[in-house]
N, C-alpha and C positions, 0 to 999 in steps of 0.2 A: 516277887513282883515281875510282871511281864514287861517287855520293852515298851509297849504302848503306854502302860501306866507310868513307867519311869519318865518317858518323854513328857507326858501330861504334867506330872508332878514338877519336873525340873523347869519347864517353861512357865508354869504357874508361879513358881517361886522367883524366877529370874525376871519375868516381864510383867507380872500382874495383869494378864490380858483381860480385856473386856469381852473378847470372843476367842475361843480356841477349839479347833477341830483337829484331831489326830486320826488319820486313817491308815490302816495296815493294808498296803497294796501288794503284799508279797505274792498272793495267789495269782496275780496278773503277770508275774515274772518267773513262773515255773520254768526251769530249764535255762534261764538266763544267767549271766555272770552274777556272782554274789548270792544267788538264791541258795538257801539251805533247807534241809528237811525241818519241818516245824514252823517255817515262815518267820515272821518278825524280822525281816531283812530290808524291806522296801516300804517307806512311809511317805505320806503327804501331810504337811502341816499347814493349816490356815490359822493365822493369829492376827488379832487386832489389839494393839497396845499403845498407850500414850508414850511409852518408851521409844517408839519409832518416830515420833514427831520431829521433823527437821532432819531426819537421817536419810541418806541415799539408800537405794536398793541393796547395794553391796554392804553398807554398814549394817543394815537390818539383818541380812543373811549371816554376817559375821557374828552378830549378837546371838542369833539362834544357834549357830554352830558352836559357839563358845559354851553356851548353856548345856549343849548335848555332846560335849567333847568325848566323854567316856563311851557313850553309845556309838558314836561315829568311829571311834577307835576299835570298837568291839564288834558286836553283832550286826549293827545297821550298815548295810551296803550302800543304800541310796536314800536320799531325803530331798523331796520336792518341797519348796518353801514358798508360801504366799504370805508375806508380812506387810501389814498396812497400819497406818495411824488411823484413829477415829475420823470418820468423815471422808475417807478416801474410797 
């Protein structure tokens, strides 16, 4: 399973999102720190979930980071997060 698929699966299980977009931005970081041959190092995640209701931006990011701890400790070098509750 690729990193993008693993991110999608883990966020789906952890947050039951109403909307989820996972974009591999690695090609835009060629030659930058953390980039590796084959990509799958830099991602942008946009997620809308009821789990974020009443949570601060920092709390939401921590929830995403916790769900993706293995990926962040391994191949993923950078993760941009846009986490919203429904209606935001």
